[in-house]
C-alpha positions in Angstrom: 61.4 10.0 34.8 65.2 10.3 35.2 67.8 7.1 36.2 70.7 9.0 38.8 74.5 8.4 37.8 76.9 9.2 40.4 79.2 11.3 38.2 80.9 14.7 40.1 82.2 17.8 38.5 84.0 19.8 40.8 82.0 19.7 44.4 78.5 19.6 43.0 76.8 17.3 40.7 76.9 17.1 36.9 74.0 20.2 36.4 72.9 17.2 33.3 71.9 14.6 35.9 70.2 17.7 38.2 66.1 16.8 37.1 63.8 18.2 40.1 61.0 15.6 38.9 61.3 11.6 40.3 64.4 9.9 39.6 64.7 6.6 39.5 67.8 4.3 40.8 68.3 0.7 40.5 70.7 -1.8 40.4 72.2 -3.6 37.1 72.0 -7.0 38.7 69.0 -7.5 39.3 67.3 -8.1 35.9 63.8 -9.8 37.6 62.8 -6.4 38.5 59.3 -6.0 36.7 58.2 -2.8 34.6 54.7 -2.6 36.7 56.7 -3.1 39.7 58.7 0.4 39.1 55.2 2.0 37.8 54.0 1.8 41.1 56.9 2.9 42.7 56.7 5.9 41.1 52.7 6.5 41.3 52.8 5.4 45.4 56.0 8.3 45.3 54.2 10.7 43.6 51.0 9.9 46.0 53.1 10.3 48.7 54.6 13.5 48.4 57.4 11.6 49.1 61.6 12.7 49.3 62.1 9.7 48.5 60.1 6.3 48.6 62.0 2.8 48.7 61.1 -0.6 47.4 61.5 -3.0 50.3 61.1 -6.7 50.7 60.3 -9.5 53.2 62.8 -12.4 53.0 62.8 -15.3 54.2 67.1 -15.6 54.3 67.9 -12.1 54.3 71.6 -12.3 54.6 74.0 -10.5 52.4 71.0 -6.8 52.5 70.8 -4.0 54.4 67.5 -4.3 56.8 65.1 -1.6 57.5 64.9 -0.2 60.5 61.4 1.1 62.0 60.1 1.9 65.0 57.5 0.9 67.4 55.0 2.3 65.0 55.9 0.8 62.1 57.1 3.9 61.2 60.5 3.9 58.9 63.8 4.6 60.8 67.1 4.0 59.1 68.4 1.4 56.8 71.5 -0.3 58.8 74.1 -2.3 56.2 75.1 -6.0 57.3 78.7 -5.3 58.0 77.1 -2.5 60.1 73.9 -4.2 61.7 73.8 -5.5 64.8 72.8 -9.2 66.2 69.2 -7.9 66.5 69.4 -5.9 63.3 69.7 -9.0 61.5 67.0 -11.1 62.8 64.8 -8.5 60.9 63.4 -10.0 57.2 62.6 -6.8 56.0 65.3 -5.9 53.7 66.3 -2.9 51.3 66.1 -3.9 47.8 68.2 -0.7 46.5 65.6 0.4 44.4 64.6 3.7 45.0 62.3 6.7 43.5 63.5 10.3 44.7 62.6 13.8 44.5 65.4 15.0 42.5 65.0 18.7 44.3 66.0 16.7 47.5 68.4 14.2 46.3 70.9 16.2 45.2 71.2 19.0 48.4 72.1 15.2 50.5 74.0 13.8 47.9 76.9 16.6 48.4 76.6 15.5 52.3 77.5 12.1 51.9 80.4 10.8 53.7 82.0 7.3 54.4 82.2 6.6 58.4 81.1 3.3 58.3 83.2 0.4 58.7 83.9 -0.2 55.3 84.8 3.0 54.4 82.6 3.4 51.9 79.8 5.8 50.6 76.4 4.2 51.1 73.5 5.6 49.1 71.7 4.4 51.5 73.1 6.6 53.9 71.4 9.7 51.3 68.3 8.0 52.4 68.7 9.5 56.2 70.0 13.3 55.0 67.1 14.2 52.9 65.2 16.6 54.3 61.6 15.6 53.7 59.4 12.1 54.4 60.3 8.8 53.8 57.9 6.5 52.1 57.9 2.9 51.4 56.5 -0.1 49.3 56.9 -3.4 49.9 57.2 -5.9 46.5 54.3 -8.2 45.7 57.4 -10.9 44.9 60.0 -10.9 46.7 62.3 -12.4 43.2 62.0 -9.7 41.7 64.8 -8.1 43.8 67.3 -10.9 43.7 70.6 -9.8 43.2 73.2 -11.8 40.6 76.9 -12.2 42.3 77.5 -15.9 41.1 76.9 -18.3 38.6 75.3 -19.8 40.9 72.7 -17.1 41.1 72.6 -16.4 37.5 71.4 -19.9 37.4 68.7 -19.3 39.7 67.2 -16.1 38.0 67.3 -17.5 34.6 65.2 -20.4 36.8 62.5 -18.2 37.8 63.1 -16.2 34.5 61.6 -19.3 32.8 58.5 -20.0 34.8 57.6 -16.3 34.6 57.7 -16.8 30.4 55.7 -20.4 30.5 53.6 -19.1 33.0 52.4 -15.9 30.9 51.9 -18.4 28.0 49.7 -20.9 29.7 47.9 -18.0 31.0 47.3 -17.0 27.1 45.9 -20.4 26.1 49.3 -22.2 24.7 49.7 -25.9 26.7 53.5 -26.4 28.5 52.9 -30.0 29.2 55.7 -30.3 31.2 57.1 -26.4 32.1 60.4 -28.5 33.8 62.1 -29.7 31.0 60.8 -27.3 28.0 62.7 -23.5 27.5 61.4 -20.3 25.8 62.8 -17.3 25.7 61.0 -13.8 26.4 60.7 -12.6 22.7 58.7 -15.9 21.3 55.4 -15.4 20.5 53.2 -19.0 20.6 49.7 -18.8 19.5 46.7 -20.3 21.7 45.7 -24.0 21.3 49.5 -24.8 20.5 50.6 -27.6 22.4 54.5 -27.4 23.5 55.3 -30.9 24.9 58.8 -31.8 26.6 62.3 -31.2 25.8 61.4 -28.5 23.6 63.9 -25.2 23.3 62.3 -22.2 21.6 64.6 -19.3 20.9 65.2 -15.9 19.4 62.0 -13.8 17.5 60.3 -17.1 16.7 56.8 -17.0 16.0 54.3 -20.2 16.5 50.6 -19.8 15.2 47.7 -21.2 16.8 47.1 -25.3 17.4 50.8 -25.8 16.3 52.5 -28.5 17.9 56.1 -28.9 19.1 58.1 -32.1 19.9 58.6 -33.6 22.1 62.2 -34.3 22.1 62.0 -32.1 18.9 66.0 -32.3 17.6 65.1 -29.9 14.7 66.9 -26.5 14.3 64.6 -23.4 12.8 67.2 -20.8 12.1 66.5 -17.2 11.5 64.2 -16.2 8.5 62.7 -19.5 9.0 58.3 -19.1 7.7 56.0 -22.5 8.4 52.9 -22.3 6.7 49.8 -23.7 7.7 49.7 -27.7 8.1 53.7 -28.0 7.4 55.5 -31.1 9.3 58.9 -30.2 10.3 60.5 -34.1 11.8 63.8 -34.9 13.6 67.3 -33.7 12.4 66.5 -31.4 10.4 67.7 -28.3 9.3 66.0 -24.6 7.6 67.5 -21.5 7.4 66.1 -18.8 5.5 63.7 -20.5 3.6 59.6 -20.4 3.2 57.6 -23.7 3.7 54.3 -24.1 2.1 51.3 -25.1 3.4 50.8 -28.9 4.4 54.4 -29.6 3.4 56.6 -32.1 5.3 60.7 -32.5 5.9 60.1 -35.3 8.2 63.5 -36.3 9.1 67.5 -35.4 8.4 67.2 -33.2 5.6 68.9 -29.4 5.3 66.7 -26.4 3.4 68.6 -23.7 3.2 67.5 -20.9 1.0 64.8 -22.5 -0.3 61.5 -21.6 -1.5 59.4 -24.5 -1.0 55.4 -24.6 -2.2 52.3 -26.3 -0.8 52.2 -30.2 -0.5 55.7 -30.6 -1.1 56.7 -34.4 0.2 61.1 -33.3 1.3 62.6 -37.3 1.6 65.1 -37.7 4.6 68.6 -37.2 3.8 67.8 -34.4 1.0 69.9 -30.9 1.0 69.9 -27.5 -0.6 73.6 -26.8 -2.0 72.7 -23.5 -1.5 76.8 -21.7 -1.0 79.2 -21.9 -3.9 81.7 -20.2 -1.9 80.6 -16.7 -2.7 77.3 -16.4 -1.9 74.3 -17.6 -0.5 72.1 -19.2 -3.7 67.9 -20.3 -3.8 66.4 -23.8 -4.3 62.9 -23.3 -5.5 60.7 -26.5 -5.7 57.0 -25.8 -6.6 53.7 -26.9 -5.1 53.1 -31.0 -5.0 56.4 -32.2 -5.5 57.8 -35.4 -4.6 61.6 -35.2 -3.4 62.9 -38.6 -2.6 65.4 -39.7 -0.6 69.3 -38.7 -0.8 68.4 -36.1 -3.3 70.7 -32.9 -3.8 69.7 -29.6 -4.7 72.9 -27.6 -6.8 71.4 -24.0 -6.2 70.9 -21.5 -8.2 67.7 -24.7 -9.2 64.2 -24.5 -9.9 62.0 -27.9 -9.9 58.4 -27.5 -11.1 55.0 -28.3 -9.8 54.2 -31.6 -9.6 58.0 -33.2 -10.5 59.5 -35.8 -8.8 63.3 -36.7 -8.0 64.9 -40.1 -8.0 66.6 -41.1 -5.1 69.9 -40.4 -5.0 69.8 -37.8 -7.6 71.9 -35.0 -7.8 69.8 -32.0 -9.4 72.1 -29.4 -11.3 69.8 -27.7 -13.6 66.2 -26.9 -13.5 63.4 -29.6 -14.0 60.3 -29.2 -16.0 56.8 -29.2 -14.0 55.4 -33.3 -14.2 59.0 -34.4 -14.8 60.9 -37.0 -13.2 64.4 -36.2 -12.6 67.1 -38.9 -12.7 70.7 -38.4 -11.9 72.0 -41.4 -10.7 75.3 -43.3 -12.0 74.4 -46.9 -13.0 74.3 -49.2 -10.5 76.5 -52.7 -11.2 76.3 -55.8 -9.8 79.3 -58.3 -9.3 78.1 -62.2 -8.6 80.2 -64.1 -6.2 81.9 -61.4 -5.3 81.4 -62.4 -1.2 82.6 -65.6 -1.9 86.1 -64.9 -3.4 86.1 -61.8 -0.7 86.1 -64.6 1.7 88.1 -67.3 0.2 91.4 -64.6 -0.6 90.6 -63.7 3.4 91.3 -67.5 4.6 94.2 -67.8 2.0 96.1 -65.1 3.3 94.9 -66.0 7.2 96.7 -69.6 6.4 100.1 -68.4 4.8 102.2 -69.7 7.1 104.7 -66.2 8.8 108.6 -65.7 8.0 110.5 -66.9 10.4 111.7 -63.8 13.2 115.4 -63.5 12.8 
């Protein structure tokens, strides 16, 4: 199956494009066209032994499309572009999608006869259909949305909406629960396992892989960047960012934390406000956290650093060296208490406010 390109070499088409087999012609601005539709087009073209097979569609609003004209017995007659159509022609709702399957043997001679004798003085590929010597076959697309073209940002948004619906419908047919498809955004390359639940206002992009029986959302204000691997039973909460890190089974990163280039064991608790300082200004460094480590709030790991299993970090600790298994790491500064500070501060403020201001000269 070849794809035709309008490249001329003198008065004849370049030899590398002269396949005698089927030639599929597509529009570049119709991204919703399904592969199975093209396979059906090709199969019916071969079965009919046609010189050309057109993919047609019936639209409620056919404006902007070339109309398919038929004889009273339904036999294809020709295609008329809207610019050249009569008022009666414009009432026809069957349109030419712009997708063709040609027999190469019939296509190349017809292209040499193509002329631009129309109101727009353009070369219409649709005219080739009338120039071809042989049977013209038509195949109707099952879903007219497939042939929608994109000519402006409104149509782009419309196409994206349709594609999102397709993706979510496919996931739901495979056993994924999407509680509110209207507020859920999933990329085409995402894989989600059966019995997982995606709650409203969740966005899943890239080549993300979600296993079976997982729960995402609602309103997932978390960012899982490339290279992130979450094992079974991991909990990632709100305002958490994880990049190029492996989080072991049963571990939790509940909220307001950043883990980059980290290897976290099983059953680890990462307290709020904890981060791995993985970038030293020249390269990324790894933080290793063993099983069952308890990381208290506001812990900073200055990588490269390793924390042994069953260790604990105190709140507001900066970890700059390895922590042995079962140990407590404390890196906070001593706290001082200044008694009576608030009263003295208020007194100074009142005295300043009561002091007479110097007269202006």
